[in-house]
C-alpha positions in Angstrom: 25.1 -16.1 -24.8 28.0 -18.4 -24.0 31.4 -16.9 -23.4 32.7 -17.5 -26.9 35.8 -15.5 -28.0 36.8 -14.4 -31.4 39.1 -16.8 -33.1 41.0 -16.5 -36.4 41.4 -19.3 -38.9 43.3 -19.7 -42.2 41.3 -21.6 -44.9 42.7 -23.5 -47.8 44.3 -21.8 -50.7 41.6 -20.9 -53.2 43.7 -21.2 -56.3 44.7 -24.8 -55.4 41.0 -25.8 -54.8 39.9 -24.1 -58.0 42.6 -26.1 -59.9 41.3 -29.3 -58.3 37.7 -28.4 -59.4 38.8 -27.7 -63.0 40.8 -31.0 -63.1 37.7 -32.7 -61.8 35.6 -31.3 -64.7 38.2 -32.5 -67.2 38.3 -35.9 -65.6 34.5 -36.1 -65.6 34.5 -35.5 -69.3 37.5 -37.6 -70.2 36.9 -40.7 -68.2 33.6 -41.7 -70.0 35.3 -41.2 -73.3 38.2 -43.3 -72.2 36.0 -46.1 -71.3 34.5 -45.9 -74.8 30.9 -45.5 -73.7 30.9 -48.6 -71.5 28.7 -46.7 -69.1 26.2 -46.1 -71.8 24.9 -42.7 -72.9 22.4 -42.5 -70.0 25.1 -43.3 -67.5 27.5 -40.8 -69.1 25.0 -38.0 -68.8 24.2 -38.8 -65.2 27.9 -38.9 -64.4 28.5 -35.5 -66.1 25.5 -34.0 -64.3 26.8 -35.3 -60.9 30.3 -33.8 -61.5 28.8 -30.5 -62.6 26.6 -30.3 -59.5 29.5 -31.1 -57.2 31.6 -28.4 -58.9 28.9 -25.8 -58.7 28.5 -26.5 -55.0 32.2 -26.3 -54.4 32.4 -22.9 -56.2 30.2 -21.4 -53.4 33.0 -22.1 -51.0 35.4 -19.7 -52.9 35.8 -16.3 -51.4 38.0 -13.2 -51.8 39.1 -11.1 -48.8 40.3 -7.6 -49.6 42.7 -5.5 -47.4 41.1 -4.4 -44.1 38.1 -6.7 -44.5 37.2 -10.0 -42.9 34.8 -12.9 -43.2 32.9 -14.3 -40.2 32.1 -18.0 -40.9 29.3 -20.0 -39.3 28.4 -23.6 -40.0 24.7 -24.3 -39.5 24.5 -21.8 -36.6 27.9 -22.6 -35.1 30.6 -20.0 -35.1 33.6 -21.4 -36.9 36.0 -18.5 -36.9 37.0 -15.2 -38.6 39.3 -14.9 -41.6 41.2 -11.6 -41.7 44.1 -12.6 -44.0 43.8 -11.1 -47.5 43.7 -13.3 -50.5 41.7 -16.0 -52.4 40.5 -18.9 -50.2 38.3 -22.0 -50.3 36.1 -23.0 -47.4 33.2 -25.5 -46.8 30.6 -24.4 -49.3 27.8 -24.9 -46.7 29.3 -22.3 -44.4 27.7 -18.9 -44.1 30.1 -16.1 -44.8 29.4 -12.6 -43.4 31.6 -9.7 -44.6 32.7 -7.3 -41.8 34.8 -4.3 -42.7 37.7 -3.5 -40.4 38.3 -0.1 -41.9 37.9 3.1 -39.8 34.5 4.8 -40.3 33.1 8.2 -39.6 29.8 9.0 -37.9 28.9 12.7 -38.3 25.8 13.0 -36.0 23.2 15.6 -36.7 22.9 18.2 -33.9 20.2 17.2 -31.4 18.4 19.3 -28.8 19.2 18.4 -25.2 19.1 20.1 -21.8 22.4 21.0 -20.1 23.0 20.6 -16.4 21.3 24.0 -15.7 18.2 23.0 -17.8 19.0 25.2 -20.7 18.0 23.7 -24.1 21.1 23.5 -26.3 22.0 22.0 -29.7 24.9 19.6 -29.7 26.4 17.3 -32.4 29.4 15.0 -32.4 31.7 13.3 -34.9 33.1 9.8 -34.3 35.9 7.8 -35.8 35.3 4.1 -35.0 36.1 0.6 -36.3 35.3 -3.0 -35.5 37.7 -4.5 -33.1 36.0 -7.8 -32.3 34.1 -9.4 -35.2 32.4 -12.0 -33.1 30.8 -9.4 -30.8 29.9 -7.1 -33.7 28.0 -9.9 -35.5 26.5 -11.9 -32.6 26.4 -9.6 -29.5 24.1 -7.0 -31.0 21.5 -7.1 -33.7 23.0 -4.5 -36.0 26.3 -3.0 -34.9 26.1 0.0 -37.2 22.7 1.0 -35.8 24.0 0.3 -32.3 26.8 2.8 -32.8 24.3 5.4 -34.0 21.9 5.0 -31.1 24.5 4.7 -28.3 26.4 7.8 -29.6 23.2 9.8 -29.2 22.7 8.4 -25.7 26.3 9.3 -24.7 25.9 12.8 -26.0 22.6 13.3 -24.1 24.3 12.0 -20.9 27.3 14.3 -21.4 25.2 17.4 -22.0 23.1 16.7 -19.0 26.2 16.4 -16.7 27.8 19.7 -17.4 26.6 23.3 -18.0 26.9 25.0 -21.3 29.1 27.7 -19.8 29.8 29.2 -16.3 27.4 32.2 -16.5 24.9 30.4 -14.2 27.2 28.0 -12.5 30.4 30.1 -11.7 31.8 27.2 -9.7 31.8 24.8 -12.6 35.3 23.5 -13.4 34.2 21.9 -16.7 31.8 23.4 -19.2 30.7 22.2 -22.6 31.9 25.4 -24.3 35.3 25.8 -22.7 36.0 22.2 -21.7 37.9 21.4 -24.9 40.0 18.2 -24.9 38.8 17.3 -21.4 35.1 17.2 -22.6 36.1 15.2 -25.7 38.1 12.7 -23.5 35.0 12.2 -21.3 32.8 11.6 -24.4 35.3 9.2 -25.8 35.5 7.2 -22.5 31.7 7.1 -22.3 31.3 5.8 -25.8 34.1 3.2 -25.4 32.3 1.8 -22.4 28.9 1.7 -24.1 30.2 0.2 -27.4 32.5 -2.4 -25.8 29.6 -4.9 -25.8 29.5 -4.7 -29.6 33.3 -5.0 -30.1 33.6 -1.4 -31.4 36.8 0.6 -30.8 36.5 4.4 -30.6 39.5 6.0 -32.3 38.3 9.6 -31.7 35.2 11.4 -30.5 34.7 15.2 -30.7 32.0 17.7 -30.3 31.4 19.2 -33.7 28.5 21.5 -33.0 27.5 23.4 -29.9 25.0 26.2 -29.6 22.0 27.4 -27.6 18.7 26.2 -29.0 17.0 28.8 -31.3 14.3 29.7 -28.8 16.8 31.0 -26.2 19.8 31.9 -28.4 18.9 35.6 -28.7 18.3 36.0 -25.0 21.5 34.2 -24.0 23.5 36.2 -26.6 22.3 39.4 -24.9 23.3 38.0 -21.6 26.7 37.2 -22.8 27.1 40.6 -24.3 26.0 42.2 -21.0 28.5 40.1 -19.0 31.2 41.1 -21.4 30.3 44.8 -21.1 30.3 44.7 -17.3 33.7 42.9 -17.3 35.1 45.5 -19.7 33.8 48.4 -17.6 35.3 46.8 -14.5 38.7 46.8 -16.1 38.2 50.4 -17.3 37.3 51.6 -13.8 40.3 49.8 -12.3 42.6 51.5 -14.9 41.0 54.9 -14.4 41.5 54.8 -10.6 45.1 53.9 -11.0 45.7 56.7 -13.5 44.0 59.3 -11.2 46.0 58.1 -8.3 49.2 58.3 -10.3 48.3 61.8 -11.5 47.7 63.1 -8.0 50.9 61.5 -6.8 53.0 63.0 -9.6 51.5 66.5 -9.0 52.3 66.3 -5.3 55.8 64.9 -5.7 56.9 67.4 -8.4 55.1 70.3 -6.6 53.5 71.5 -9.8 50.4 72.8 -8.0 49.0 72.6 -4.6 45.4 71.3 -4.5 43.1 71.5 -1.5 40.6 68.7 -0.9 37.8 70.4 -2.9 40.1 70.9 -5.9 41.3 67.3 -5.7 37.7 66.2 -5.7 36.9 68.2 -8.8 40.0 66.9 -10.6 39.2 63.3 -9.7 35.6 63.8 -10.9 36.8 65.3 -14.3 39.4 62.6 -14.8 37.1 59.8 -14.1 34.5 61.1 -16.5 37.1 61.4 -19.2 38.7 58.1 -18.6 35.6 56.0 -18.2 33.4 57.6 -20.9 32.7 55.6 -24.0 32.8 58.8 -26.1 35.5 61.3 -26.8 35.6 64.1 -24.2 34.7 67.7 -25.1 37.0 70.0 -23.2 35.6 73.2 -21.7 38.0 76.1 -21.0 37.3 77.9 -17.8 38.7 81.5 -17.9 37.6 82.3 -14.4 38.4 80.7 -11.1 37.3 77.3 -10.0 34.3 78.8 -8.1 32.9 80.9 -11.0 
Protein backbone atom coordinates (compact mmCIF):
# COMPACT_ATOMS: atom_id res chain seq x y z
CA UNK A 1 0.00 0.00 0.00
CA UNK A 2 1.24 3.44 -0.90
CA UNK A 3 2.11 5.86 1.88
CA UNK A 4 -1.23 7.69 1.87
CA UNK A 5 -2.09 9.81 4.88
CA UNK A 6 -5.49 10.62 6.28
CA UNK A 7 -6.80 13.95 5.02
CA UNK A 8 -9.85 15.95 5.99
CA UNK A 9 -12.18 17.72 3.57
CA UNK A 10 -15.22 19.96 3.94
CA UNK A 11 -17.93 19.29 1.30
CA UNK A 12 -20.57 21.68 0.05
CA UNK A 13 -23.45 22.70 2.27
CA UNK A 14 -26.25 20.16 1.89
CA UNK A 15 -29.07 22.62 2.40
CA UNK A 16 -27.82 24.82 -0.42
CA UNK A 17 -27.52 21.88 -2.80
CA UNK A 18 -30.95 20.57 -1.76
CA UNK A 19 -32.43 23.99 -2.54
CA UNK A 20 -30.77 23.93 -5.96
CA UNK A 21 -32.27 20.50 -6.66
CA UNK A 22 -35.76 21.62 -5.62
CA UNK A 23 -35.48 24.73 -7.81
CA UNK A 24 -34.36 22.47 -10.65
CA UNK A 25 -37.55 20.43 -10.32
CA UNK A 26 -39.67 23.54 -10.34
CA UNK A 27 -37.83 24.82 -13.39
CA UNK A 28 -38.19 21.46 -15.12
CA UNK A 29 -41.96 21.61 -14.70
CA UNK A 30 -42.41 25.34 -15.32
CA UNK A 31 -40.27 25.79 -18.43
CA UNK A 32 -42.27 23.43 -20.71
CA UNK A 33 -45.47 25.12 -19.58
CA UNK A 34 -43.92 28.52 -20.24
CA UNK A 35 -43.02 27.55 -23.78
CA UNK A 36 -46.68 26.52 -24.22
CA UNK A 37 -45.99 23.00 -25.32
CA UNK A 38 -43.60 23.99 -28.10
CA UNK A 39 -41.55 20.96 -27.23
CA UNK A 40 -44.54 18.71 -27.76
CA UNK A 41 -45.96 16.29 -25.23
CA UNK A 42 -43.37 13.68 -26.07
CA UNK A 43 -40.52 16.14 -25.60
CA UNK A 44 -42.09 17.42 -22.38
CA UNK A 45 -42.21 13.97 -20.83
CA UNK A 46 -38.63 13.21 -21.87
CA UNK A 47 -37.49 16.47 -20.36
CA UNK A 48 -39.33 15.78 -17.07
CA UNK A 49 -37.91 12.25 -16.88
CA UNK A 50 -34.38 13.57 -17.47
CA UNK A 51 -34.73 16.19 -14.74
CA UNK A 52 -36.18 13.64 -12.33
CA UNK A 53 -33.35 11.20 -13.01
CA UNK A 54 -30.69 13.86 -12.46
CA UNK A 55 -32.40 14.91 -9.22
CA UNK A 56 -32.59 11.36 -7.89
CA UNK A 57 -28.91 10.81 -8.68
CA UNK A 58 -27.99 14.05 -6.91
CA UNK A 59 -29.94 13.03 -3.82
CA UNK A 60 -27.54 10.12 -3.34
CA UNK A 61 -24.83 12.69 -2.67
CA UNK A 62 -26.60 14.10 0.41
CA UNK A 63 -25.27 12.90 3.75
CA UNK A 64 -25.70 13.66 7.46
CA UNK A 65 -22.78 13.43 9.89
CA UNK A 66 -23.64 13.18 13.58
CA UNK A 67 -21.34 14.20 16.46
CA UNK A 68 -18.29 11.93 16.87
CA UNK A 69 -18.90 10.26 13.52
CA UNK A 70 -17.12 10.53 10.18
CA UNK A 71 -17.52 9.62 6.53
CA UNK A 72 -14.65 8.11 4.54
CA UNK A 73 -15.09 9.03 0.87
CA UNK A 74 -13.72 7.10 -2.11
CA UNK A 75 -14.26 7.81 -5.79
CA UNK A 76 -14.03 4.68 -7.96
CA UNK A 77 -11.40 3.14 -5.67
CA UNK A 78 -9.45 6.35 -4.98
CA UNK A 79 -9.37 7.75 -1.47
CA UNK A 80 -10.75 11.31 -1.55
CA UNK A 81 -10.77 12.26 2.11
CA UNK A 82 -12.56 12.04 5.44
CA UNK A 83 -15.35 14.30 6.62
CA UNK A 84 -15.47 14.74 10.40
CA UNK A 85 -17.37 18.02 10.64
CA UNK A 86 -20.95 17.58 11.82
CA UNK A 87 -23.86 18.71 9.69
CA UNK A 88 -25.71 18.20 6.40
CA UNK A 89 -23.52 18.03 3.30
CA UNK A 90 -23.56 17.28 -0.42
CA UNK A 91 -20.82 15.38 -2.22
CA UNK A 92 -20.39 13.76 -5.60
CA UNK A 93 -23.22 11.17 -5.75
CA UNK A 94 -20.86 8.64 -7.34
CA UNK A 95 -18.59 8.66 -4.29
CA UNK A 96 -18.69 5.72 -1.91
CA UNK A 97 -19.36 6.84 1.67
CA UNK A 98 -18.29 4.64 4.59
CA UNK A 99 -19.41 5.56 8.07
CA UNK A 100 -16.72 5.28 10.78
CA UNK A 101 -17.60 6.07 14.39
CA UNK A 102 -15.06 8.11 16.36
CA UNK A 103 -16.71 7.36 19.72
CA UNK A 104 -14.90 5.48 22.49
CA UNK A 105 -15.81 1.79 22.59
CA UNK A 106 -15.52 -0.96 25.19
CA UNK A 107 -14.22 -4.46 24.59
CA UNK A 108 -14.92 -6.77 27.51
CA UNK A 109 -13.00 -9.88 26.55
CA UNK A 110 -14.09 -13.28 27.80
CA UNK A 111 -11.53 -14.96 30.11
CA UNK A 112 -9.21 -17.24 28.15
CA UNK A 113 -6.98 -20.07 29.36
CA UNK A 114 -3.25 -19.43 28.96
CA UNK A 115 -0.01 -20.56 30.61
CA UNK A 116 1.94 -18.13 32.75
CA UNK A 117 5.74 -17.87 32.78
CA UNK A 118 6.01 -20.90 35.09
CA UNK A 119 3.73 -23.00 32.87
CA UNK A 120 0.72 -22.91 35.19
CA UNK A 121 -2.66 -22.75 33.39
CA UNK A 122 -4.54 -19.59 34.36
CA UNK A 123 -7.71 -17.80 33.30
CA UNK A 124 -7.27 -14.16 32.33
CA UNK A 125 -9.59 -11.56 30.83
CA UNK A 126 -9.16 -7.90 29.91
CA UNK A 127 -11.33 -4.87 29.31
CA UNK A 128 -10.30 -2.27 26.72
CA UNK A 129 -11.42 1.27 25.99
CA UNK A 130 -10.48 2.21 22.43
CA UNK A 131 -11.42 4.46 19.53
CA UNK A 132 -10.49 5.10 15.91
CA UNK A 133 -7.69 7.67 15.60
CA UNK A 134 -6.90 7.35 11.88
CA UNK A 135 -9.88 6.62 9.64
CA UNK A 136 -7.75 5.85 6.58
CA UNK A 137 -5.80 3.11 8.37
CA UNK A 138 -8.95 1.74 9.99
CA UNK A 139 -10.68 1.37 6.62
CA UNK A 140 -7.85 0.40 4.29
CA UNK A 141 -4.89 -0.94 6.33
CA UNK A 142 -6.85 -3.91 7.74
CA UNK A 143 -9.80 -5.91 6.51
CA UNK A 144 -12.08 -5.36 9.53
CA UNK A 145 -10.71 -3.09 12.24
CA UNK A 146 -13.24 -4.22 14.88
CA UNK A 147 -12.30 -7.88 14.38
CA UNK A 148 -8.65 -6.84 14.29
CA UNK A 149 -8.97 -5.26 17.76
CA UNK A 150 -10.59 -8.42 19.11
CA UNK A 151 -7.93 -10.77 17.75
CA UNK A 152 -4.93 -8.61 18.65
CA UNK A 153 -6.19 -8.02 22.19
CA UNK A 154 -6.28 -11.77 22.76
CA UNK A 155 -2.77 -12.12 21.31
CA UNK A 156 -1.48 -9.34 23.60
CA UNK A 157 -3.04 -11.00 26.65
CA UNK A 158 -1.45 -14.35 25.80
CA UNK A 159 1.94 -12.70 25.35
CA UNK A 160 1.64 -10.79 28.65
CA UNK A 161 0.56 -13.87 30.61
CA UNK A 162 3.44 -15.91 29.20
CA UNK A 163 5.99 -13.26 30.18
CA UNK A 164 5.21 -13.07 33.91
CA UNK A 165 4.31 -15.56 36.65
CA UNK A 166 0.89 -15.57 38.29
CA UNK A 167 2.50 -14.88 41.68
CA UNK A 168 5.92 -15.28 43.33
CA UNK A 169 5.26 -18.61 45.08
CA UNK A 170 7.41 -20.45 42.52
CA UNK A 171 9.52 -17.53 41.32
CA UNK A 172 10.51 -15.64 44.47
CA UNK A 173 12.84 -13.36 42.52
CA UNK A 174 10.06 -12.08 40.23
CA UNK A 175 9.75 -8.30 40.46
CA UNK A 176 6.45 -8.21 38.56
CA UNK A 177 3.65 -10.75 38.86
CA UNK A 178 0.23 -10.79 37.25
CA UNK A 179 -1.55 -10.90 40.60
CA UNK A 180 0.35 -8.15 42.38
CA UNK A 181 1.66 -6.11 39.43
CA UNK A 182 -1.30 -3.72 39.50
CA UNK A 183 -0.88 -0.58 37.42
CA UNK A 184 2.52 -1.69 36.13
CA UNK A 185 1.02 -4.78 34.48
CA UNK A 186 -1.85 -2.71 33.06
CA UNK A 187 0.64 -0.20 31.63
CA UNK A 188 2.59 -3.01 29.96
CA UNK A 189 -0.63 -4.39 28.48
CA UNK A 190 -1.65 -0.96 27.21
CA UNK A 191 1.76 -0.37 25.60
CA UNK A 192 1.66 -3.78 23.91
CA UNK A 193 -1.83 -3.20 22.54
CA UNK A 194 -0.98 0.30 21.31
CA UNK A 195 1.96 -1.11 19.35
CA UNK A 196 -0.10 -3.91 17.84
CA UNK A 197 -3.10 -1.75 16.90
CA UNK A 198 -1.19 1.22 15.52
CA UNK A 199 -1.29 -0.36 12.04
CA UNK A 200 -5.10 -0.08 12.13
CA UNK A 201 -5.15 3.51 13.38
CA UNK A 202 -6.62 2.49 16.74
CA UNK A 203 -5.93 4.43 19.95
CA UNK A 204 -5.98 2.57 23.27
CA UNK A 205 -7.44 4.81 25.95
CA UNK A 206 -7.27 2.27 28.75
CA UNK A 207 -6.46 -1.42 29.15
CA UNK A 208 -6.94 -3.38 32.36
CA UNK A 209 -6.98 -6.98 33.53
CA UNK A 210 -10.58 -7.63 34.54
CA UNK A 211 -10.33 -11.30 35.54
CA UNK A 212 -7.42 -13.35 36.84
CA UNK A 213 -7.52 -16.80 38.44
CA UNK A 214 -5.94 -20.23 38.24
CA UNK A 215 -7.56 -22.64 35.82
CA UNK A 216 -10.19 -24.90 37.43
CA UNK A 217 -8.05 -28.04 37.18
CA UNK A 218 -5.34 -26.64 39.47
CA UNK A 219 -7.29 -24.00 41.41
CA UNK A 220 -7.92 -26.28 44.41
CA UNK A 221 -4.28 -27.40 44.69
CA UNK A 222 -2.93 -23.88 44.33
CA UNK A 223 -5.38 -22.60 46.95
CA UNK A 224 -4.10 -25.21 49.40
CA UNK A 225 -0.56 -24.16 48.59
CA UNK A 226 -1.35 -20.51 49.22
CA UNK A 227 -3.03 -21.41 52.50
CA UNK A 228 -0.02 -23.48 53.58
CA UNK A 229 2.33 -20.61 52.70
CA UNK A 230 0.19 -18.21 54.71
CA UNK A 231 0.14 -20.57 57.70
CA UNK A 232 3.93 -20.98 57.63
CA UNK A 233 4.41 -17.22 57.43
CA UNK A 234 2.01 -16.69 60.34
CA UNK A 235 3.76 -19.34 62.44
CA UNK A 236 7.09 -17.72 61.71
CA UNK A 237 5.81 -14.43 63.10
CA UNK A 238 4.31 -16.17 66.14
CA UNK A 239 7.61 -17.88 66.96
CA UNK A 240 9.52 -14.61 66.60
CA UNK A 241 7.09 -12.93 68.99
CA UNK A 242 7.16 -15.81 71.45
CA UNK A 243 10.98 -15.81 71.62
CA UNK A 244 10.98 -12.07 72.26
CA UNK A 245 8.41 -12.43 75.03
CA UNK A 246 10.31 -15.27 76.72
CA UNK A 247 13.54 -13.29 76.52
CA UNK A 248 11.80 -10.26 78.04
CA UNK A 249 10.29 -12.39 80.83
CA UNK A 250 13.64 -13.87 81.83
CA UNK A 251 15.28 -10.46 81.67
CA UNK A 252 12.61 -8.86 83.87
CA UNK A 253 12.77 -11.69 86.45
CA UNK A 254 16.53 -11.35 86.64
CA UNK A 255 16.61 -7.55 86.87
CA UNK A 256 13.90 -7.30 89.53
CA UNK A 257 15.31 -10.28 91.47
CA UNK A 258 11.87 -11.80 91.84
CA UNK A 259 13.22 -15.36 91.76
CA UNK A 260 16.51 -17.02 91.05
CA UNK A 261 16.38 -19.71 88.41
CA UNK A 262 19.05 -22.21 87.63
CA UNK A 263 19.59 -23.43 84.06
CA UNK A 264 17.23 -26.37 84.46
CA UNK A 265 14.40 -24.19 85.81
CA UNK A 266 15.00 -21.66 83.03
CA UNK A 267 14.72 -24.46 80.48
CA UNK A 268 11.45 -25.66 82.00
CA UNK A 269 10.07 -22.10 82.07
CA UNK A 270 11.09 -21.45 78.48
CA UNK A 271 9.48 -24.71 77.38
CA UNK A 272 6.21 -23.92 79.13
CA UNK A 273 6.07 -20.34 77.80
CA UNK A 274 6.81 -21.42 74.24
CA UNK A 275 4.05 -24.03 74.37
CA UNK A 276 1.55 -21.47 75.68
CA UNK A 277 2.53 -18.69 73.29
CA UNK A 278 2.80 -20.72 70.10
CA UNK A 279 -0.16 -23.06 70.63
CA UNK A 280 -3.21 -22.51 68.42
CA UNK A 281 -5.46 -23.51 71.33
CA UNK A 282 -6.07 -22.01 74.74
CA UNK A 283 -3.66 -23.33 77.37
CA UNK A 284 -4.97 -25.51 80.25
CA UNK A 285 -2.95 -24.60 83.36
CA UNK A 286 -1.81 -27.36 85.72
CA UNK A 287 -1.13 -26.38 89.34
CA UNK A 288 1.90 -28.15 90.79
CA UNK A 289 1.67 -28.33 94.63
CA UNK A 290 5.00 -30.09 94.98
CA UNK A 291 8.47 -29.17 93.94
CA UNK A 292 9.69 -28.87 90.37
CA UNK A 293 11.16 -32.39 90.52
CA UNK A 294 8.05 -34.15 91.82
